[in-house]
C-alpha positions as CSV (number, residue, x, y, z in Angstrom):
1,M,133.0,-38.4,103.9
2,N,134.0,-38.3,107.5
3,A,133.7,-35.0,109.3
4,H,133.0,-33.4,112.7
5,I,131.4,-30.4,114.3
6,S,132.5,-28.5,117.3
7,L,129.8,-27.6,119.8
8,P,130.2,-25.6,123.0
9,D,130.5,-28.8,125.1
10,A,131.3,-31.6,122.6
11,E,132.9,-32.7,119.4
12,I,130.5,-34.8,117.3
13,H,131.8,-37.1,114.5
14,Y,129.6,-37.8,111.6
15,K,129.8,-39.3,108.1
16,T,127.9,-38.8,104.8
17,R,127.6,-40.8,101.7
18,G,125.4,-40.7,98.5
19,R,123.5,-37.8,97.1
20,G,120.0,-36.5,97.0
21,P,117.7,-35.5,99.9
22,V,119.3,-35.8,103.3
23,L,118.4,-38.9,105.4
24,L,119.7,-39.0,108.9
25,L,119.9,-42.5,110.4
26,L,119.9,-42.5,114.2
27,V,121.4,-45.8,115.4
28,G,120.2,-47.9,118.3
29,G,122.1,-49.3,121.3
30,D,125.8,-48.5,121.5
31,G,126.1,-48.3,117.7
32,D,128.2,-45.5,116.2
33,A,128.3,-43.9,112.8
34,D,129.5,-47.1,111.1
35,A,126.9,-49.4,112.5
36,Y,124.4,-48.8,109.7
37,D,126.8,-49.0,106.8
38,R,125.0,-52.0,105.4
39,V,121.6,-50.3,105.6
40,S,123.1,-47.2,104.0
41,A,124.3,-49.2,101.0
42,E,120.6,-49.7,100.1
43,L,119.9,-46.0,100.4
44,D,122.8,-44.0,99.2
45,A,121.8,-44.1,95.5
46,Y,118.7,-42.1,96.5
47,F,119.7,-40.1,99.5
48,T,122.5,-38.3,101.2
49,V,122.8,-40.7,104.1
50,V,124.1,-39.2,107.3
51,T,125.1,-41.1,110.5
52,H,127.0,-39.9,113.6
53,D,128.6,-41.1,116.7
54,R,126.3,-40.1,119.5
55,R,127.9,-37.9,122.2
56,G,129.9,-40.3,124.4
57,L,130.5,-42.9,121.7
58,S,133.6,-43.7,119.6
59,R,135.0,-40.5,118.0
60,S,132.6,-38.1,119.7
61,T,133.5,-36.6,123.0
62,R,132.0,-37.9,126.3
63,A,130.4,-34.8,127.9
64,V,127.5,-35.7,130.1
65,T,124.7,-33.5,131.2
66,D,121.4,-34.0,133.1
67,D,119.3,-34.0,129.9
68,V,120.7,-36.8,127.9
69,I,118.0,-37.3,125.3
70,A,117.6,-33.6,124.7
71,D,121.4,-33.3,124.2
72,H,121.3,-36.1,121.7
73,A,118.5,-34.4,119.8
74,D,120.3,-31.1,119.8
75,D,123.5,-32.8,118.5
76,A,121.5,-34.4,115.7
77,A,120.0,-31.1,114.8
78,A,123.5,-29.6,114.7
79,V,124.7,-32.4,112.4
80,L,121.8,-31.8,110.1
81,A,122.6,-28.0,110.1
82,A,126.1,-28.9,109.0
83,V,125.0,-30.8,105.9
84,T,121.7,-29.2,104.7
85,D,119.6,-26.1,104.8
86,E,116.4,-28.1,104.2
87,P,114.3,-30.3,106.5
88,A,115.6,-33.9,106.4
89,F,114.2,-37.4,106.5
90,V,115.0,-39.1,109.8
91,F,115.0,-42.8,110.7
92,G,115.7,-43.8,114.2
93,S,115.7,-47.3,115.8
94,S,115.4,-48.0,119.6
95,I,117.1,-45.2,121.4
96,G,117.5,-43.7,118.0
97,G,113.8,-43.6,117.6
98,V,113.5,-41.8,121.0
99,I,116.0,-39.3,119.8
100,A,114.1,-38.9,116.5
101,L,110.9,-38.0,118.4
102,E,112.8,-35.5,120.7
103,L,114.5,-34.0,117.6
104,L,111.1,-33.4,116.0
105,A,109.7,-31.9,119.2
106,R,112.7,-29.6,119.8
107,H,113.6,-28.8,116.2
108,P,110.5,-29.3,114.0
109,H,112.0,-27.2,111.2
110,A,114.8,-29.7,110.8
111,V,112.6,-32.7,110.1
112,R,110.6,-33.5,107.0
113,M,109.5,-37.0,108.1
114,A,110.5,-39.1,111.1
115,V,110.3,-42.9,110.8
116,V,110.5,-44.3,114.3
117,H,111.3,-48.0,114.8
118,E,110.3,-49.4,118.1
119,P,111.1,-46.6,120.5
120,P,111.4,-48.2,124.0
121,I,109.4,-45.5,125.9
122,A,107.9,-47.3,128.9
123,T,106.2,-44.1,130.1
124,M,103.9,-43.9,127.2
125,L,102.5,-47.4,127.7
126,P,99.3,-48.1,129.5
127,E,99.4,-50.4,132.5
128,P,100.4,-53.2,133.1
129,G,102.9,-52.7,130.2
130,R,104.4,-49.6,131.7
131,T,105.3,-51.3,135.0
132,E,106.4,-54.5,133.2
133,F,108.7,-52.6,130.9
134,T,110.1,-50.3,133.5
135,R,110.9,-53.2,135.8
136,A,112.8,-54.9,133.0
137,Q,114.7,-51.8,132.2
138,L,115.7,-51.4,135.8
139,E,116.9,-55.0,135.9
140,V,119.3,-54.3,133.0
141,E,120.6,-51.2,134.8
142,A,121.0,-53.1,138.1
143,A,122.8,-56.0,136.3
144,F,125.2,-53.5,134.8
145,R,126.0,-51.9,138.2
146,A,126.5,-55.3,139.8
147,D,128.2,-57.4,137.2
148,D,129.2,-55.0,134.4
149,I,128.6,-55.6,130.7
150,P,128.0,-59.3,130.1
151,A,125.2,-59.7,132.7
152,A,123.5,-56.5,131.6
153,M,123.6,-57.3,127.9
154,G,122.2,-60.7,128.6
155,R,119.2,-59.2,130.2
156,F,119.0,-56.6,127.5
157,A,119.0,-59.3,124.8
158,R,116.1,-61.1,126.5
159,L,114.2,-57.8,126.9
160,V,114.4,-57.0,123.1
161,Q,114.1,-60.7,122.1
162,L,117.5,-60.7,120.3
163,D,117.9,-63.8,118.2
164,P,121.5,-64.0,116.9
165,A,120.4,-66.6,114.4
166,D,117.8,-64.3,112.8
167,H,119.8,-62.5,110.1
168,E,120.3,-62.3,106.4
169,P,122.6,-65.0,105.1
170,E,125.4,-62.6,104.2
171,V,125.3,-60.7,107.5
172,T,128.1,-61.6,109.9
173,P,128.7,-59.8,113.2
174,R,130.9,-56.7,113.0
175,P,134.2,-57.2,114.8
176,A,134.2,-55.5,118.1
177,G,136.4,-52.4,117.9
178,A,138.5,-50.9,120.6
179,N,135.8,-48.5,121.5
180,R,133.1,-51.2,122.1
181,P,133.6,-51.7,125.9
182,D,133.5,-48.0,126.5
183,N,130.5,-47.6,124.2
184,L,128.6,-50.3,126.0
185,R,129.3,-48.7,129.3
186,R,128.1,-45.4,128.1
187,F,125.0,-47.0,126.7
188,L,124.2,-49.0,129.8
189,G,125.2,-46.4,132.3
190,V,124.0,-43.2,130.8
191,D,121.8,-43.6,127.7
192,A,119.6,-46.6,128.8
193,P,118.6,-45.0,132.1
194,A,117.8,-41.8,130.2
195,V,115.5,-43.7,127.9
196,R,113.7,-45.3,130.9
197,R,113.1,-41.8,132.3
198,Y,112.1,-40.2,129.0
199,R,108.6,-38.8,128.7
200,L,107.2,-38.2,125.3
201,D,106.1,-34.6,124.5
202,R,102.5,-35.4,123.7
203,D,101.7,-31.8,122.6
204,A,104.6,-31.8,120.2
205,L,103.6,-35.2,118.9
206,D,100.1,-34.1,118.3
207,R,101.4,-31.0,116.5
208,D,103.7,-33.1,114.2
209,K,101.9,-36.4,114.0
210,G,101.4,-36.0,110.2
211,R,105.2,-36.3,109.8
212,V,105.7,-39.4,112.0
213,V,105.7,-43.1,110.9
214,A,105.6,-45.7,113.6
215,V,107.5,-49.0,112.7
216,V,107.4,-52.4,114.4
217,G,109.6,-55.4,113.5
218,A,107.9,-58.4,112.0
219,T,109.2,-60.7,114.7
220,T,108.9,-58.4,117.7
221,T,106.3,-59.1,120.3
222,G,105.6,-58.1,124.0
223,V,106.2,-54.7,125.5
224,V,108.7,-53.6,122.8
225,A,106.2,-54.1,120.1
226,Q,103.6,-52.5,122.2
227,C,105.6,-49.3,122.2
228,A,105.5,-49.1,118.4
229,H,101.8,-49.8,118.3
230,T,101.1,-47.3,121.1
231,L,103.0,-44.6,119.1
232,G,101.0,-45.6,116.0
233,A,97.7,-45.1,117.9
234,A,98.9,-41.7,119.2
235,I,99.5,-40.5,115.6
236,G,96.3,-42.1,114.3
237,A,97.9,-44.7,112.1
238,R,98.7,-48.4,112.3
239,A,102.4,-49.2,112.8
240,V,104.2,-50.2,109.6
241,T,105.9,-53.6,109.7
242,F,109.6,-53.8,108.8
243,P,111.6,-57.1,108.4
244,G,113.3,-58.6,111.4
245,G,113.0,-57.7,115.0
246,H,114.2,-55.0,117.3
247,T,117.7,-55.2,115.8
248,G,116.4,-55.5,112.2
249,P,118.5,-52.7,110.8
250,T,121.7,-54.5,111.7
251,Q,120.6,-58.1,111.2
252,H,118.4,-57.6,108.1
253,P,120.0,-54.5,106.7
254,R,119.2,-55.1,103.0
255,A,115.5,-55.8,103.7
256,V,115.2,-53.0,106.2
257,G,117.0,-50.6,103.8
258,R,114.7,-51.6,101.0
259,A,111.6,-51.2,103.2
260,L,112.7,-47.8,104.4
261,R,113.6,-46.7,100.8
262,G,110.2,-47.8,99.7
263,L,108.5,-46.0,102.5
264,L,110.2,-42.8,101.7
265,L,110.0,-43.0,98.0
266,D,106.4,-44.1,97.8
267,G,104.9,-42.2,100.6
268,V,103.4,-45.3,102.3
269,A,100.1,-44.6,104.2
270,G,100.8,-43.8,107.9
271,V,102.4,-40.5,107.3
272,G,99.1,-38.7,107.4
273,G,98.5,-39.3,103.7
274,Q,99.2,-35.9,102.3
275,A,102.6,-35.7,103.9
276,G,103.6,-39.1,102.4
277,Q,102.4,-38.2,99.0
278,H,104.1,-34.8,99.1
279,A,107.4,-36.6,100.1
280,A,106.9,-39.0,97.2
281,R,106.5,-36.2,94.7
282,E,109.6,-34.4,96.0
283,L,111.7,-37.5,96.0
284,S,110.6,-38.5,92.4
285,A,112.3,-35.3,91.1
286,T,115.5,-36.1,89.3
287,D,117.1,-32.8,90.3
288,A,117.1,-33.2,94.1
289,P,119.3,-30.5,95.6
290,A,122.7,-31.7,96.6
291,S,123.7,-31.3,100.2
292,R,126.1,-28.4,101.0
293,Q,129.5,-29.2,102.2
294,A,130.1,-30.1,105.8
295,H,131.8,-27.6,108.1
296,R,135.0,-29.6,108.4
297,G,136.0,-32.9,106.8
298,D,138.8,-35.3,107.3
299,S,137.9,-37.9,104.8
């Protein structure tokens, strides 16, 4: 079902599918609510899967403020409030992982468990990784200002070690929609700089670390992988390995979907033990409460 919510300064488009406990998927890069459709297909028999167009992307309005990541987290909390009265499972990849951590910090009541896939937070890295990663992020931004999208995305692809050939056999690139150029400009010009500047709320993370799982891609190395491992160290658990690399959710959607499903259904170690087992018991119930209706739909 497609729907939207009206906020004081934005209209946020979102979609839901499936039934069961709510699982919010926070997409990386310039991806919108449709980007994780293939992952969702592995999950919607077990969960009410929710995705949305981040503020500024596709069908959501483009209001810009000075606190971009906080706005994205508040928007995600508003989407969750539209579909459930209960804490939700959250999976976020790349900038989506950053937003998941900020969502947990700002709205801890809204999150049951946050699975955080390779959040590119340079400021949490020790040296020399912090300087190396920050320099690379600044180079992407400078390339965008100088030469627009192609040059910037070339640098970004090298930074995250994007391998176009590393994908499941049935996965083909999604056709670029009419919104893609504007989405990329929003990502490169607004969201990516906000991620570079972002500082993790360490006190909030320490408070909520029993509800966080750090995830690293099987083929990811370098400073991007270091971010996942550093987050794992901060919560006192080794990062869980998922198939693929930084873009695993789009290039290996079936395998990543199954891995995420298994993590949530089985309460894999790394969620502070008790939290994972509690989640597994709740999810094993056959009478999981259905999500309440969204505020406004246009399916």
